[in-house]
RODO-2510 file (C-alpha; in nm, 4 decimals, decimal comma):
residues 123
     n   res          X          Y          Z
     1     q     8,4045     9,4735    -1,9694
     2     l     8,0967     9,3755    -1,7639
     3     q     7,7068     9,4138    -1,9258
     4     a     7,3566     9,2826    -1,7668
     5     f     7,1109     9,2915    -2,0046
     6     g     6,7419     9,1982    -2,0608
     7     g     6,5719     9,3872    -1,8473
     8     g     6,2329     9,5622    -1,9362
     9     m     5,9021     9,6137    -1,7975
    10     v     5,7022     9,3233    -1,6835
    11     q     5,3360     9,2551    -1,5004
    12     a     5,3326     9,1601    -1,1961
    13     g     5,3555     8,7611    -1,1361
    14     g     5,5393     8,7033    -1,4717
    15     s     5,8927     8,6036    -1,5375
    16     l     6,2361     8,7622    -1,6356
    17     r     6,5773     8,5993    -1,7757
    18     l     6,8741     8,8799    -1,7042
    19     s     7,2138     8,8001    -1,8355
    20     c     7,5554     8,9191    -1,7275
    21     a     7,7946     8,9225    -2,0247
    22     a     8,1712     9,0026    -2,0335
    23     t     8,3916     9,1091    -2,3137
    24     g     8,7564     9,0436    -2,4131
    25     r     8,7531     8,7216    -2,1003
    26     s     8,6334     8,4754    -1,9697
    27     l     8,3924     8,4265    -1,6752
    28     n     8,4783     8,0636    -1,6034
    29     s     8,7395     8,1995    -1,2830
    30     n     8,5117     8,4292    -1,1533
    31     a     8,2816     8,4775    -0,8910
    32     v     7,9709     8,6232    -0,9932
    33     g     7,7027     8,7984    -0,8699
    34     w     7,3924     8,9797    -0,9061
    35     f     7,2506     9,3054    -0,7142
    36     r     6,9987     9,5367    -0,7927
    37     q     6,9273     9,8853    -0,6075
    38     a     6,5622    10,0830    -0,6107
    39     p     6,5749    10,4659    -0,5732
    40     g     6,6564    10,5838    -0,2630
    41     n     6,7821    10,1911    -0,1233
    42     g     7,1224    10,0675    -0,0874
    43     r     7,2434     9,8298    -0,3349
    44     e     7,0835     9,4942    -0,2179
    45     f     7,2871     9,1144    -0,2863
    46     l     7,0430     8,8620    -0,4608
    47     c     7,2724     8,5614    -0,5481
    48     s     7,6366     8,4899    -0,6338
    49     v     7,7480     8,1777    -0,8270
    50     r     8,1485     8,0750    -0,7409
    51     r     8,4073     7,9429    -0,9317
    52     n     8,3295     7,5962    -0,8201
    53     g     7,9782     7,6392    -0,8971
    54     r     7,8426     7,6857    -0,4866
    55     t     7,5645     7,9488    -0,4813
    56     a     7,4456     8,1870    -0,2450
    57     y     7,1138     8,3632    -0,2821
    58     g     6,9684     8,6727    -0,0678
    59     a     6,6867     8,6243     0,1777
    60     s     6,4840     8,9063     0,0228
    61     v     6,4475     8,6713    -0,3200
    62     k     6,5595     8,2782    -0,2689
    63     g     6,2999     8,0753    -0,4238
    64     r     6,2218     8,3241    -0,6424
    65     v     6,5479     8,3439    -0,8671
    66     t     6,8301     8,1252    -0,9843
    67     i     7,1622     8,1750    -1,0860
    68     s     7,3442     7,9722    -1,3580
    69     r     7,6341     7,9752    -1,5729
    70     n     7,5861     7,9286    -1,9586
    71     t     7,9879     7,8673    -2,0554
    72     a     7,9266     7,8286    -2,4164
    73     k     7,8144     8,2030    -2,4026
    74     n     8,0162     8,3496    -2,1746
    75     t     7,7138     8,4777    -1,9016
    76     v     7,5656     8,4467    -1,5882
    77     d     7,1786     8,4164    -1,5665
    78     l     6,9547     8,5266    -1,3428
    79     q     6,5891     8,3683    -1,3884
    80     m     6,3333     8,5076    -1,1818
    81     s     5,9906     8,4474    -1,1122
    82     s     5,6630     8,5307    -0,8944
    83     l     5,7749     8,9172    -0,9678
    84     n     5,6147     9,2350    -0,7600
    85     p     5,6172     9,5748    -0,8033
    86     e     5,8461     9,5961    -0,5250
    87     d     6,1317     9,4233    -0,7262
    88     t     6,1619     9,6969    -0,9724
    89     a     6,4998     9,8184    -0,9617
    90     v     6,8072     9,8630    -1,1740
    91     y     6,9889     9,5263    -1,1798
    92     y     7,3826     9,5099    -1,2292
    93     c     7,6076     9,2487    -1,2327
    94     a     7,9434     9,2349    -1,0520
    95     s     8,2610     8,9685    -1,0548
    96     a     8,5864     8,9031    -0,9123
    97     w     8,9012     8,6618    -0,9198
    98     d     8,7779     8,3482    -0,7270
    99     s     9,0174     8,3409    -0,4429
   100     g     8,8242     8,1301    -0,2370
   101     v     8,9098     8,3819     0,0317
   102     y     8,5463     8,5400     0,0349
   103     v     8,2182     8,4237     0,0555
   104     y     8,0912     8,6144    -0,2372
   105     n     7,7449     8,7674    -0,0953
   106     r     7,8633     9,1673    -0,0536
   107     a     7,8880     9,3882    -0,2808
   108     s     8,2510     9,4722    -0,1080
   109     d     8,3824     9,1401    -0,2010
   110     f     8,3499     9,1961    -0,6036
   111     d     8,5594     9,4971    -0,7995
   112     d     8,4389     9,4318    -1,1078
   113     w     8,0566     9,6138    -1,2332
   114     g     7,8774     9,6462    -1,5531
   115     l     7,6183     9,8782    -1,6041
   116     g     7,2985     9,7783    -1,4794
   117     t     6,9656     9,7015    -1,6761
   118     q     6,6137     9,8447    -1,5837
   119     v     6,3230     9,6189    -1,4260
   120     t     6,0155     9,7852    -1,4047
   121     v     5,7556     9,5570    -1,2813
   122     s     5,4115     9,7151    -1,3209
   123     s     5,0867     9,6125    -1,0830
***
């Protein structure tokens, strides 16, 4: 079971670090992605990391977020900086066994989703 945690309220210009944890299994052989969904919007791809370490970033957050694996803690972390109110959303992590077939930059590439964590950026 996946779980995203670390959300909260932050002021504009601030930073936040989210983590995605899996219970009962290792994430090392999985592609893991981060998405977000704001009210009235669809689910937006933010970034992903492949089993081989290759990363991909969405255009709206590129340069402001970094995805990384913490193999010791069995988590995949999302470091966000220069946050603005438009970043307010529920943030989700997702995983899939990395078959090498997909790019893992779309929601449909992932089959295991965790409960989201709310991020609110105040102006």
